[in-house]
C-alpha positions in Angstrom: 119.6 83.8 -92.6 121.0 80.5 -91.3 123.3 82.4 -88.9 120.2 84.3 -87.5 118.6 81.0 -86.5 121.7 79.7 -84.9 121.9 82.9 -82.8 118.2 82.7 -81.9 118.5 79.0 -80.9 121.7 79.6 -79.0 120.0 82.5 -77.1 117.0 80.4 -76.2 119.3 77.6 -75.0 121.3 79.9 -72.8 118.2 81.5 -71.3 116.7 78.1 -70.5 120.0 77.1 -68.8 119.9 80.3 -66.7 116.3 79.8 -65.8 116.9 76.2 -64.7 119.9 77.2 -62.6 118.0 79.9 -60.8 115.3 77.4 -59.8 117.8 75.0 -58.4 119.5 77.8 -56.3 116.1 78.9 -55.1 115.2 75.4 -54.0 118.6 75.1 -52.2 118.1 78.4 -50.5 114.7 77.3 -49.2 116.1 74.0 -47.9 118.9 76.0 -46.2 116.4 78.4 -44.6 114.4 75.5 -43.4 117.5 73.9 -41.9 118.5 77.1 -40.3 115.0 77.6 -38.7 114.8 74.1 -37.4 118.1 74.6 -35.5 116.8 77.8 -34.0 113.5 76.2 -33.0 115.2 73.3 -31.4 117.4 75.7 -29.4 114.3 77.6 -28.3 112.6 74.3 -27.2 115.6 73.4 -25.1 115.7 76.9 -23.5 112.0 76.6 -22.6 112.6 73.2 -21.0 115.5 74.6 -19.0 113.3 77.6 -17.9 110.6 75.2 -16.8 113.1 73.2 -14.7 114.3 76.4 -13.1 110.7 77.5 -12.3 109.9 74.1 -10.8 113.1 74.3 -8.7 112.1 77.7 -7.5 108.6 76.6 -6.6 109.9 73.6 -4.7 112.4 75.8 -2.8 109.5 78.2 -1.8 107.5 75.3 -0.6 110.4 74.0 1.5 110.9 77.5 3.0 107.1 77.7 3.8 107.2 74.3 5.4 110.1 75.2 7.6 108.3 78.4 8.7 105.4 76.4 9.5 
């Protein structure tokens, strides 16, 4: 009977270690996903800024052409 309690306690201990390690990896995965997404969002913002600069330059060029045509 003493061996049965040791086995039960050892099993509970091992299951608790496994459960704790899964939570840690889940939290790490969430942090990695957040970091991954923040890089992508920053890249998108930069691309939008470049697009706006190109559109502004095209608008200015059209205005210059219209001013020359008179």
